[in-house]
C-alpha positions as CSV (number, residue, x, y, z in Angstrom):
1,M,-11.4,-27.4,13.5
2,T,-14.6,-28.5,13.5
3,P,-17.7,-26.9,12.0
4,E,-19.6,-26.6,15.3
5,E,-16.2,-24.9,16.7
6,M,-15.9,-22.5,12.7
7,S,-19.2,-21.2,13.9
8,A,-18.9,-21.3,17.5
9,R,-16.6,-18.0,16.6
10,L,-18.9,-16.2,14.5
11,M,-21.7,-13.7,15.9
12,F,-23.8,-14.5,12.9
13,H,-25.6,-17.7,13.3
14,V,-24.9,-20.4,11.1
15,K,-28.1,-23.1,10.3
16,H,-27.2,-26.3,10.2
17,E,-28.3,-26.5,6.5
18,A,-25.6,-23.9,6.0
19,I,-23.2,-26.4,7.7
20,A,-24.8,-29.1,5.1
21,D,-24.4,-26.8,2.0
22,L,-20.4,-25.9,3.0
23,Q,-18.8,-29.9,3.4
24,K,-20.7,-30.0,0.3
25,F,-18.4,-27.0,-1.3
26,Y,-15.8,-29.0,0.4
27,Q,-16.2,-32.0,-1.6
28,V,-16.6,-30.2,-4.8
29,L,-13.0,-27.8,-4.4
30,A,-11.4,-31.0,-3.0
31,D,-12.1,-32.9,-6.8
32,G,-11.3,-29.2,-8.5
33,N,-8.1,-28.7,-7.2
34,E,-7.6,-31.9,-8.7
35,V,-7.6,-30.9,-12.0
36,M,-6.5,-27.3,-11.0
37,N,-5.0,-24.6,-9.1
38,L,-7.5,-23.5,-6.6
39,V,-6.4,-23.6,-3.2
40,G,-3.2,-25.3,-1.7
41,P,-3.4,-28.8,-1.1
42,A,-1.7,-27.9,2.0
43,T,-4.5,-25.7,3.5
44,L,-7.4,-28.4,2.5
45,P,-7.1,-29.9,5.8
46,D,-7.7,-26.9,7.6
47,Y,-11.1,-25.7,5.6
48,W,-13.0,-24.9,8.5
49,S,-10.6,-21.9,9.9
50,R,-8.3,-21.4,7.3
51,H,-10.7,-20.7,4.3
52,V,-14.9,-21.2,6.0
53,L,-13.8,-19.0,9.3
54,D,-11.6,-16.6,7.8
55,S,-14.4,-15.7,4.9
56,A,-17.3,-15.5,7.1
57,Q,-16.1,-13.7,9.7
58,L,-17.0,-11.1,7.7
59,L,-20.5,-11.3,8.0
60,D,-19.4,-10.5,11.4
61,C,-18.2,-7.0,10.3
62,R,-21.5,-6.1,8.1
63,P,-24.6,-8.5,9.1
64,D,-26.7,-6.0,8.0
65,A,-25.6,-6.1,4.0
66,R,-27.8,-7.7,1.8
67,T,-25.5,-7.1,-1.7
68,W,-21.7,-8.6,-1.7
69,A,-18.7,-8.1,-4.4
70,D,-16.3,-10.5,-4.3
71,L,-13.4,-9.4,-6.5
72,G,-11.0,-11.7,-7.4
73,A,-13.4,-14.6,-6.5
74,G,-10.8,-17.4,-7.8
75,A,-12.1,-20.8,-5.5
76,G,-14.8,-19.1,-4.2
77,F,-13.5,-17.5,-0.7
78,P,-15.0,-15.3,0.8
79,G,-17.7,-15.0,-2.3
80,I,-19.2,-18.3,-1.7
81,V,-19.2,-18.9,1.9
82,L,-20.7,-15.9,1.9
83,S,-23.6,-16.5,-0.3
84,I,-24.0,-19.8,1.6
85,L,-24.7,-18.7,4.9
86,L,-27.1,-15.5,3.5
87,K,-28.8,-18.2,1.6
88,H,-29.9,-19.9,4.7
89,S,-30.3,-16.6,6.6
90,T,-32.8,-16.0,9.0
91,T,-31.8,-12.3,9.9
92,L,-31.9,-10.9,6.7
93,A,-35.5,-12.7,5.4
94,D,-37.3,-9.5,5.3
95,G,-36.9,-7.4,2.7
96,P,-34.6,-6.9,-0.7
97,A,-32.5,-10.9,-1.2
98,P,-28.9,-11.2,-0.6
99,H,-27.1,-12.0,-3.6
100,V,-23.2,-12.2,-3.9
101,Y,-21.2,-10.7,-7.5
102,L,-18.5,-13.0,-7.5
103,V,-16.2,-11.5,-9.8
104,E,-13.4,-13.2,-11.8
105,S,-11.1,-12.6,-14.7
106,L,-10.1,-16.0,-15.5
107,T,-13.0,-18.3,-17.7
108,K,-11.9,-22.1,-15.8
109,R,-12.2,-20.5,-12.4
110,C,-15.9,-19.6,-13.3
111,R,-16.4,-22.2,-14.7
112,F,-15.6,-24.0,-11.2
113,L,-18.1,-21.1,-9.0
114,Q,-20.3,-21.4,-11.7
115,T,-21.3,-25.5,-11.1
116,V,-20.8,-24.7,-7.2
117,V,-23.8,-21.8,-7.8
118,D,-25.4,-24.4,-9.3
119,D,-25.1,-27.5,-7.7
120,L,-25.9,-25.5,-4.1
121,N,-28.3,-23.0,-5.6
122,L,-26.6,-20.1,-4.6
123,P,-27.8,-16.4,-4.5
124,A,-24.9,-15.5,-6.7
125,T,-23.9,-14.3,-9.9
126,V,-20.5,-15.1,-11.6
127,I,-19.1,-11.9,-13.8
128,N,-16.1,-13.4,-16.2
129,D,-14.4,-9.4,-16.5
130,R,-11.5,-8.0,-14.3
131,A,-13.3,-6.0,-11.8
132,E,-12.5,-2.3,-12.7
133,N,-14.6,-3.2,-15.5
134,V,-17.3,-4.3,-13.8
135,S,-20.3,-1.8,-12.7
136,V,-23.2,-3.3,-9.8
137,K,-24.2,-1.1,-7.0
138,V,-23.7,-3.3,-3.3
139,D,-23.5,-2.2,0.2
140,V,-19.8,-4.3,0.4
141,V,-17.3,-5.1,-1.6
142,T,-14.7,-7.6,-0.6
143,A,-11.4,-9.7,-1.6
144,R,-8.8,-12.2,-0.4
145,A,-5.5,-12.9,-1.8
146,V,-5.5,-10.8,-5.3
147,A,-3.5,-8.4,-5.0
148,P,-1.2,-6.0,-3.2
149,M,-3.4,-3.2,-1.6
150,I,-2.1,-0.5,-3.5
151,K,-3.6,-2.7,-6.8
152,L,-6.6,-3.3,-4.8
153,L,-8.2,-0.5,-3.8
154,G,-8.0,0.5,-7.9
155,F,-9.9,-3.0,-8.6
156,A,-12.4,-1.7,-5.7
157,E,-12.8,2.1,-6.6
158,G,-15.8,2.2,-8.9
159,F,-17.3,-0.2,-6.4
160,I,-16.4,2.1,-4.0
161,R,-17.5,5.4,-5.3
162,K,-21.0,4.2,-6.2
163,G,-21.5,3.6,-2.0
164,A,-20.2,0.4,-1.1
165,D,-18.3,-0.3,2.6
166,A,-14.7,-2.2,1.2
167,W,-13.5,-4.8,4.1
168,F,-10.6,-6.7,2.7
169,L,-8.7,-10.1,4.5
170,K,-5.4,-9.5,4.4
171,G,-1.9,-11.5,5.4
172,E,1.1,-10.1,7.5
173,N,2.5,-7.6,5.3
174,V,-0.1,-5.5,5.1
175,E,1.5,-2.8,7.0
176,S,3.9,-1.8,4.3
177,E,0.9,-2.8,1.6
178,L,-0.6,-0.2,3.1
179,V,2.5,2.4,2.8
180,D,3.0,1.8,-0.6
181,A,-1.6,2.0,-1.4
182,G,-0.8,5.6,0.6
183,K,1.7,6.8,-2.6
184,V,-1.3,6.6,-4.9
185,W,-4.6,6.9,-3.0
186,K,-5.8,8.9,0.2
187,F,-8.3,6.8,2.8
188,D,-9.1,6.0,6.5
189,V,-8.4,2.5,7.6
190,E,-9.3,0.4,10.3
191,Q,-7.9,-2.8,10.5
192,S,-8.8,-5.7,12.6
193,E,-6.5,-9.2,13.5
194,S,-8.1,-12.1,11.5
195,M,-10.3,-14.8,14.0
196,S,-8.5,-17.7,11.3
197,D,-5.0,-16.3,12.2
198,P,-3.2,-13.7,14.6
199,R,-1.2,-12.7,11.5
200,G,-4.2,-12.3,9.1
201,R,-6.0,-8.6,9.0
202,V,-9.4,-7.7,8.1
203,I,-9.3,-4.5,6.6
204,H,-11.8,-1.7,6.6
205,I,-11.1,1.0,4.0
206,R,-13.5,4.6,4.0
207,R,-13.4,7.9,2.0
208,L,-10.9,6.8,-0.8
209,R,-9.7,9.0,-2.7
210,R,-6.8,9.6,-5.2
211,A,-4.3,11.0,-4.1
212,R,-2.8,14.8,-5.5
């Protein structure tokens, strides 16, 4: 998939300047992957579909959202991609500036994320802490490949309680994860097919509360 093909799949408008930043991010990611485990090396040739489109589709779900929290931000998916696209967005030009909080517990990954944020001048804050210890109010809380749903909902609970909308990127085993999560949590869930892989799902969680 080319950058142009990736962009064409989205309703969210991707500017040429954003494509340029995403290309720079690819190079930093590839270089960083030589010294630490950021993403599977075999996935780098599919960067635009496997990583960028997978992350960017969240903006089609909540194009009005200005503040995001990416839990377990890791290599920067979806958080870095979201912050690049939001940096260049004209849709949100009026009103408060968009911002992404990149929450990551591993210090070495936080150093990588901070390097990307600084080099690309992104509207993002790196938080080196566990998600359940972080207290910020955002429009959307999200995560990708962080933990099974039963644990992920615990990580996101504080953000949701503060009013965040929850959108998660999950794989083909999400149905069994939702069944397990239902033993601890009560919630409304909607799911749709991922743009990047028909086996993947975009999960929208609402009205989260603990089961009694």
